[in-house]
N, C-alpha and C positions, 0 to 999 in steps of 0.2 A: 311158454315156448321159447326155445333158445334161438337167438337171431345173430346172424353175421352180416357184416357190411364189407364189401370189397371195393376199395378205392374211397375211403372215408375221409380224406383230407380236404376235399373241395367244398364248395358252398352247398351243393346238394347233399353230400355226405353229412355235413354239419346239421342241415335241417332234418335229415333222417334221424340223427342222434337226438336232437332236441325233442322230436316227437316220440321216439321209441323209449327214451329214458323216462318219460312220463306216462308210458302206456301200461295199464295195470295187468295186462295179460302176457307180457313178454319180458325177456331178459336179454339185453345185448351182451354177448359173450366174447365177440371178437370184431375188431375193426382193422383192416389192412391198409398199409401204405408203405411202399419201399423207401420213399424219400424221408419219411418221419419215423421209421421203425425204431422202437424203444422209447419214443418220446410220448409224453402224456397227450391225451386227446385235446386238452386245453391249449396246446401249442398251436394248433390250427383253428380251434374253436374256443376263444376265450370266454364266451358266454356260458360254457359248460363247467367252469371252475367249481369245484366242490360238489358237482353233481355225479361224478364218476371217477373211479380210480384206474380205469382202463388205460392202457398204452397201445399205441399202434404196433401191429406185428407185420412182418414181411408177407407179401403175397404168397410166397412159397410155403409158408407155415399155416395156411388156411386149414382149419380143422372141420370135420363134419358137424353139421348143425341142423336144426329143424327147418329153418327158413333162411333164405339168402337174398340180400339186396345187392345188385351190381350197380355201382355208381362210378363207372370208369368212362374215359373219353370214348367218343364214337370210334368204332373200328376195332376195339380190343376184345369185346366179349364175343363177337361173331366167330372168332377162331378158337376161343377157349371154352365155349359153353358146355360141350360134353364133359370137360373136366369139372366145371362148377356143378353140373347136375349129379355128379358122384358125391358131392359134398352136402347136398341138401335135396330133399324130395320136391320142394317147390321154391320158385324164385321169381323175383321181379327185376327186370333189367331196365334201368332208367336211361340208358343210351338209346340211340336210334337204330341199333343193329338188328332188331327184330320187329320193328314197327310196320314195315311195308310187306304186303303179301306178294308183290311182283318182284322177283329178283332183278329184272331189268331196270327197275326204278333206282336201284342202288348204283348202277352204272351212270344213270342220268344225273342223280342228285348228290351222290357221294363219291363218284369216280372210282368205284371198286366193283370187282366181281364178288358177289356174295358166296362164301365158301360152303354154306349150309342151307340151301333152299328147302331141304326137307324139314328143318327146324322152323323156318319161316311159316310153313303150313301148320305147325303145331302151336305157334304163338298166338295169344289173344291180345288184341289192342286194348290197353288198360284204361279205358274211359268207362267207368261204371254206369254213367247216364245212358250209354249206348249198349254196353255188353255185359250187364250185371250178371246174368245167369251163366254165361260162358266163363266169366272170370271165376265164379264160385267153383267150377269144375276143373279149372286150368292147372297145369303143372308149371307153365312158362307164361308170364305176362310181360308185355313190353309197355313201359310207361310212355304216354304221348308227349309230344313237344308242347311247350308252354303256349306259343302263338297258335298252334293247331288246336289246342284245347279251347282257347278263348273263341276262335273263329267257328269251330264246330258247334259249340254250345250256343253261340249267338244265332246261328243260321238254322240249326236242326229243326225247330218248330215250323219253319217256313218252306222246307223242301217240298217240292211238288207244286208250289204256288207261284214260283218265279221262273224266269227264263234261265235254264241251267247253263247256258253258254255265256251269260253276262253277269258274272259274280266278281265284284271287286272287294278285296280286303286290304285295308290300310292299318298296319299294326305299329304300335309304339312299344318299346321295351326298355327296361332299366338295365344298368350296366352289369348286374349280377347274372343276367341271362347269358353273358359271354363266358362265364366261368372264372375261376380264380387265376388262371395263367394264360390269358388271351393276348398279352402283348401290348404294344404301344397304344392301340386304339382305345384301350380301357383305362389308360392312365388319367388321373384327375386333370392334368394339364391339357389333355386332348379331349376329354369328355365334358368338362365343365362348360355349361352354357350352350351345349350343342342341341340342335335338332337335325341330326344327320340321317340322310337317306342312305343307308348302308347296303340295302338290297332292293334296288328298283324292280328287278325281275329275278326269277330263278331261285328264290329262297327255298330251302329244303323242306320246310313245313307245307309247301304247296302240295306235295305228294300225299301227305297224310289227310289234308282237308278233302282233296279230291277222292281219295280212297274211301273215306268214311261217309261222305255226303253224296257221292255219285254225281258231282257237278264239275264244271270247268272253272277254275279259279285263277284270277289275276291278283297276285299277292305282292305288296310292297311293304318294306319294313324300315322303320326309323329307330335310331338310337336317341334317347332323350336323357336329360339330366335328372335321373332318379336312380336309386340303387335297386329297388325292387319294383316289380309291377309290369303288367302287360295290359294294354288297351287295344282291342280289336274293333275297328269301325268298318262294318261290312255293308256294301251297297248292292241291293238286288232290285230287279224290275219286275213287278207283278204281271202275271199273265192276264189277270182280270182284276177289276177294281175291288178293293176290300176296305171296309170301314175300320176305324180304330178299334171298335168293339170286337170285330172279327179277329184282329191281330191279338188283342188281349186274350180271347178265347183260345187261340192256338198256343200261346205261351203258357197260359195257366194249365191247359190240358197236358202239355209236355212236361212241366216242371212242378206241378202241385205236390207231388209226393217225393221230390228229390231233396235230400237233407242238406245238400251243399250248393244248390242253385237258388238264388233269390232274384225275384223280378223287381227291378228298380226303374220306376218311371213316375216321377212326381211333377206336379204342376207348378210348384214353387220351392224355394229353398236353394241352398248351395249345391247339394248333391242330388240333382234332379235325374241324372242318368249315372250309370256305373262309373266309379272312380277308383283306380287301383290303390291310391294312397291309403284309404281306410281299410283295405283288405290285407295289409302287411301282416304276415305271420298267421293268417287264417287259411282254412281250406275251402272258403267260399269262392264261387264264381258268381258275380252279379251280372245280370243280363237285362237289357232294356231295348227299346226300339223307338223310332220316330217315323211317322208317315209323311211322305212328300206328295201333296195333292198335285203339284205342278207336273210331275213326271211319272206318276204311278211307281215311285221308288219307295222302298223301305230301307231305312238305315238301322241295321241291327248292331247292337253294341254289347261287348262283354269285357269285364275287367277281372283280373285275378292277380295273386302274388305268384310270380313265375317260379319261385323256389318251393312253394307249398302246393296249391292246387295245380300249378303248372309242372310239378315234379315230385317232391318228397311226400307231400300230403296225399296226393292222388295214389302214390305207391303204397302208402300205409292203408289207405281206404281199400285198395285191392287186396292187400295182405289180410285185412279183416274179413273180407268176403271169402277169400281162399281158405281161411282157417276156421270159419264158422263163428267168428265173433260178430257182435253187433257192428254194423258198418261205420258208425260214428265214433267208436271207442278211440280215445287218444287224440281226437281231432276237434275238441270242443273250445279251443281258444277263439274268443269272439272279436279280437282286434282292439285297437286303441284309437281314441279320438279326444283331443287333437294329437297329431303326431308329426 
């Protein structure tokens, strides 16, 4: 199957290429970037040297293909999607432009009027653990946000068991989550050593979590000194007392058959609960929990690589489903330790 990537010069585009160039069922035929047109892909992604001879092409020269990934900044694909749909029968958009079902949410969280609410209704939220069958049949899939993915997978098994008006999510994210061109806040001089609360309230991924879980979320996000990784620590208050064995049952029932969700809750050792560091480069989301007897609180935790399970890996997982391939093809990297 022939694959095209629009906007392939950023970090997410690089991860798409790393995964797709090793995928046995596809061939990457075109990668667009106006700023790097004519330059080899390795100019933006040095890890791809000698893995491909492709060069970047201008956006205007995008050719028809079997499947298309859109890896552009937020706000760009929402106006151009009809054009892209003429280039490929199926596509995955990794931006936020088609994640939210309610057009009004784009005014609240992105400050824009969505120009194509009709296409919002056709888009499927691209989290296979929630919408696998709908993704299989979809023409347009929107990749979830990285923090939203972690929070949703941490909390989903508990929905219905806790107060839906008292949900607190505390997220930490590495610098690559800001993208390759995010300005002074991502410079090493400004990022090194920080534990910066950059979004105490109002983070955009709030809307995704609330949409997918049907609860009211209070989300705060911190920048930490790491390149990759998201750790979502979620606090919920149970409606009725549950023993730890009951929580184990809920999580096992939810994720026993999921190829990319692992339950991590150990009694001893260094990695007793999910840790983003050991997930770098993988499509896994590790999920765990802790029960607080004092307050009938459950702390649900999830960790992932924001560029893989939080973006490109999840998109490839969706492509596999949409194309009839085994869901795990091309996503078998198991990570490194130590790293």
